[in-house]
N, C-alpha and C positions, 0 to 999 in steps of 0.2 A: 549656405555659409559653411566653410570648413570648420570642423570641430576644434582644431588647434587655434584658429583665428578667434572663434567664440570664447575660448578659454583665455586667450591673451586679452581680449577686450574686457572680459569679466574681471580679470586680475588688475588691469589698468583702471577700471572703474572703482574697484575697491581701494587701490592706492590713491586715486584722486580724492575719494571721499575721506580717507585718512588724512591726506594733506590739507583738505579744507577744514576738517575738524581741528587739527593741530594749529593751523594758522589762526582760526577764530579764537581758540583758547589762549594762545600766546599774545595775540593782539589785545584781548580783553585784559589780560594780566598787566601788560605794559600801560594801557590806558587808565587802569584803575589806580596804579601807584606810579604817578609821574614824579619820580624823585630827580631825574635828570632829563628834562624835557627836550633839550637840543639833541641828545643822543638817541633818546627813545623814539622821537619822530622819525629819525633815519632808520632805526631798527624796524619800526612798523612798516615803513616803505619797502624795505628789503624783504620783510615777511610776505608781502603780497606778490613777490616774484614767483614763489613756489607754486601757489595754486594756479596762477596764470599759465605757467609752464606745464603743470599737470593736466589742466583742461585742454590745452593746445595739443599735447601729446595724445591724449585720449581721442580727441576728435580726428587727429591725423591718422591714428590707427583704425578707427571705426570707418572713416570715409576716405579711403586711400585715393580715390579719384580727385 
């Protein structure tokens, strides 16, 4: 594997881990204090888009074929 590709994959994995951490943290905050349930359910749904995109991007980079 080319060293530049390995670096890119490592950086993408780090960014994916940070995205997963932030999503879990924000989701827990919203679910703990449900002051506006109708809005917060939609916000939590939108929050899950980021880790899905991050994991998909990481896998696309790692497995180009």
